[in-house]
LOVO-643874 format. One record per residue: residue number from 0; x negated, y, z negated of N, C-alpha, C in turn; residue in one letter. Coordinates in nm, 2 decimals. Layout:
REM residues N
[NUM,[X,Y,Z],[X,Y,Z],[X,Y,Z],'A'] ...
END
This chain:
REM residues 87
[0,[9.30,11.16,9.11],[9.20,11.06,9.11],[9.30,10.94,9.09],'M'] [1,[9.24,10.86,9.10],[9.34,10.71,9.06],[9.24,10.61,9.01],'K'] [2,[9.21,10.58,8.89],[9.15,10.45,8.80],[9.19,10.34,8.79],'I'] [3,[9.16,10.24,8.82],[9.26,10.12,8.82],[9.18,10.01,8.72],'N'] [4,[9.24,9.95,8.67],[9.16,9.86,8.57],[9.00,9.87,8.52],'H'] [5,[9.01,9.98,8.43],[8.91,10.05,8.36],[8.89,9.95,8.22],'L'] [6,[8.79,9.88,8.27],[8.71,9.81,8.16],[8.76,9.65,8.14],'G'] [7,[8.84,9.62,8.25],[8.86,9.50,8.27],[8.83,9.40,8.39],'S'] [8,[8.70,9.39,8.36],[8.64,9.33,8.49],[8.63,9.18,8.46],'M'] [9,[8.72,9.15,8.44],[8.70,9.01,8.44],[8.62,8.92,8.30],'G'] [10,[8.62,9.05,8.20],[8.56,9.05,8.08],[8.66,8.99,7.94],'I'] [11,[8.65,8.87,7.88],[8.76,8.84,7.79],[8.67,8.91,7.64],'N'] [12,[8.76,9.00,7.58],[8.67,9.05,7.49],[8.67,8.98,7.36],'P'] [13,[8.75,8.87,7.35],[8.74,8.79,7.24],[8.66,8.61,7.27],'Y'] [14,[8.58,8.63,7.38],[8.54,8.50,7.43],[8.38,8.53,7.31],'Q'] [15,[8.32,8.63,7.31],[8.19,8.64,7.23],[8.24,8.60,7.11],'R'] [16,[8.36,8.63,7.04],[8.40,8.58,6.90],[8.42,8.41,6.90],'N'] [17,[8.47,8.36,6.99],[8.48,8.22,7.02],[8.38,8.15,6.99],'I'] [18,[8.28,8.21,7.08],[8.15,8.16,7.09],[8.08,8.14,6.98],'E'] [19,[8.08,8.25,6.89],[8.01,8.26,6.79],[8.09,8.14,6.70],'K'] [20,[8.19,8.14,6.66],[8.24,8.05,6.60],[8.25,7.91,6.63],'N'] [21,[8.23,7.90,6.77],[8.18,7.74,6.83],[8.06,7.70,6.76],'A'] [22,[7.95,7.81,6.77],[7.82,7.80,6.77],[7.83,7.75,6.58],'A'] [23,[7.88,7.84,6.52],[7.86,7.83,6.37],[7.93,7.67,6.33],'A'] [24,[8.02,7.61,6.41],[8.08,7.53,6.38],[7.96,7.40,6.42],'A'] [25,[7.89,7.40,6.50],[7.80,7.29,6.58],[7.67,7.29,6.47],'Q'] [26,[7.65,7.45,6.41],[7.49,7.41,6.32],[7.55,7.31,6.20],'K'] [27,[7.45,7.26,6.14],[7.46,7.14,6.06],[7.44,7.23,5.92],'P'] [28,[7.55,7.20,5.82],[7.56,7.25,5.70],[7.50,7.19,5.62],'Q'] [29,[7.37,7.16,5.63],[7.31,7.06,5.52],[7.23,7.13,5.42],'A'] [30,[7.25,7.25,5.40],[7.16,7.36,5.30],[7.23,7.29,5.12],'K'] [31,[7.15,7.29,5.06],[7.16,7.23,4.95],[7.09,7.34,4.85],'E'] [32,[7.17,7.37,4.74],[7.11,7.44,4.65],[7.01,7.37,4.55],'D'] [33,[6.88,7.46,4.49],[6.77,7.36,4.46],[6.73,7.45,4.35],'K'] [34,[6.70,7.40,4.23],[6.63,7.45,4.10],[6.51,7.42,4.06],'V'] [35,[6.40,7.55,4.06],[6.29,7.48,3.99],[6.26,7.55,3.84],'E'] [36,[6.23,7.47,3.79],[6.18,7.54,3.66],[6.02,7.53,3.65],'I'] [37,[5.96,7.67,3.61],[5.82,7.66,3.63],[5.79,7.63,3.50],'S'] [38,[5.64,7.59,3.51],[5.57,7.54,3.41],[5.58,7.60,3.30],'Q'] [39,[5.57,7.75,3.28],[5.59,7.85,3.20],[5.72,7.83,3.11],'E'] [40,[5.84,7.84,3.15],[5.94,7.82,3.12],[5.96,7.66,3.06],'A'] [41,[5.90,7.54,3.12],[5.90,7.44,3.01],[5.81,7.46,2.90],'L'] [42,[5.71,7.52,2.90],[5.62,7.58,2.75],[5.70,7.65,2.67],'D'] [43,[5.78,7.74,2.73],[5.87,7.82,2.62],[5.99,7.72,2.55],'L'] [44,[6.04,7.64,2.63],[6.13,7.56,2.57],[6.08,7.47,2.48],'Q'] [45,[5.97,7.42,2.50],[5.89,7.33,2.38],[5.86,7.44,2.28],'Q'] [46,[5.81,7.55,2.29],[5.76,7.65,2.19],[5.87,7.66,2.12],'A'] [47,[6.01,7.66,2.18],[6.13,7.69,2.09],[6.18,7.56,2.03],'N'] [48,[6.12,7.43,2.05],[6.13,7.33,1.96],[6.06,7.32,1.85],'E'] [49,[5.90,7.39,1.88],[5.81,7.39,1.78],[5.89,7.49,1.67],'M'] [50,[5.95,7.58,1.72],[5.98,7.71,1.64],[6.11,7.66,1.54],'T'] [51,[6.19,7.55,1.59],[6.30,7.50,1.51],[6.22,7.41,1.39],'K'] [52,[6.13,7.33,1.45],[6.09,7.26,1.33],[6.02,7.29,1.23],'A'] [53,[5.92,7.44,1.27],[5.87,7.49,1.15],[5.97,7.56,1.09],'R'] [54,[6.06,7.60,1.10],[6.20,7.64,1.04],[6.29,7.56,0.96],'Q'] [55,[6.29,7.45,1.00],[6.33,7.36,0.90],[6.25,7.29,0.78],'E'] [56,[6.12,7.31,0.81],[5.99,7.26,0.74],[5.99,7.41,0.59],'K'] [57,[5.98,7.53,0.66],[6.01,7.65,0.58],[6.12,7.59,0.46],'V'] [58,[6.26,7.56,0.53],[6.37,7.59,0.48],[6.38,7.47,0.33],'Q'] [59,[6.28,7.37,0.38],[6.27,7.25,0.29],[6.17,7.29,0.16],'A'] [60,[6.07,7.36,0.22],[5.96,7.42,0.11],[6.04,7.52,0.01],'I'] [61,[6.12,7.62,0.08],[6.21,7.70,0.01],[6.28,7.60,-0.11],'K'] [62,[6.37,7.52,-0.05],[6.46,7.47,-0.16],[6.40,7.38,-0.26],'Q'] [63,[6.27,7.33,-0.25],[6.19,7.27,-0.32],[6.13,7.42,-0.43],'Q'] [64,[6.10,7.51,-0.37],[6.05,7.63,-0.47],[6.18,7.65,-0.57],'L'] [65,[6.29,7.65,-0.49],[6.40,7.71,-0.59],[6.45,7.60,-0.68],'E'] [66,[6.44,7.49,-0.66],[6.47,7.37,-0.76],[6.37,7.33,-0.84],'S'] [67,[6.25,7.38,-0.81],[6.11,7.38,-0.89],[6.04,7.24,-0.88],'G'] [68,[6.07,7.19,-0.76],[6.03,7.05,-0.74],[5.89,7.07,-0.63],'N'] [69,[5.84,7.19,-0.62],[5.75,7.20,-0.52],[5.61,7.21,-0.62],'Y'] [70,[5.51,7.10,-0.55],[5.39,7.12,-0.63],[5.29,7.13,-0.50],'T'] [71,[5.18,7.17,-0.58],[5.08,7.23,-0.48],[4.93,7.16,-0.50],'I'] [72,[4.85,7.10,-0.41],[4.77,7.01,-0.44],[4.63,7.09,-0.39],'D'] [73,[4.58,7.14,-0.49],[4.45,7.22,-0.46],[4.35,7.16,-0.38],'P'] [74,[4.33,7.03,-0.39],[4.24,6.96,-0.30],[4.26,6.95,-0.15],'K'] [75,[4.38,6.94,-0.12],[4.44,6.94,0.05],[4.39,7.11,0.07],'A'] [76,[4.43,7.19,-0.02],[4.41,7.33,0.03],[4.26,7.36,0.08],'I'] [77,[4.16,7.33,-0.04],[4.02,7.34,0.00],[3.99,7.25,0.12],'A'] [78,[4.03,7.12,0.13],[3.98,7.06,0.25],[4.01,7.13,0.39],'E'] [79,[4.13,7.19,0.38],[4.21,7.26,0.47],[4.12,7.38,0.51],'G'] [80,[4.09,7.46,0.40],[4.00,7.58,0.44],[3.84,7.53,0.50],'L'] [81,[3.81,7.42,0.45],[3.65,7.39,0.47],[3.69,7.35,0.61],'L'] [82,[3.76,7.28,0.66],[3.75,7.23,0.81],[3.81,7.34,0.88],'K'] [83,[3.88,7.45,0.84],[3.90,7.58,0.95],[3.75,7.67,0.93],'F'] [84,[3.70,7.69,0.86],[3.59,7.72,0.86],[3.43,7.69,0.93],'Y'] [85,[3.47,7.54,0.91],[3.35,7.44,0.99],[3.35,7.45,1.14],'K'] [86,[3.51,7.50,1.18],[3.48,7.51,1.33],[3.39,7.59,1.37],'K'] 
END
């Protein structure tokens, strides 16, 4: 039995690869990276800033206590308590 030209029916095995490369080159490469920050993430960033401000205030009060310059205003404390409980 004689078999001639097995699998070579005029098909170029590399033609499909060449066509894929040509198609990829023709596609527009307009994809861009995009980052979106959610509202929750923005709120967390602002909360972090508030935490920093609070820590600075606490440090200032600690320094005043250590130096003996911290004074308490009883009227301001009483007014704050009244406002809190009247809400």
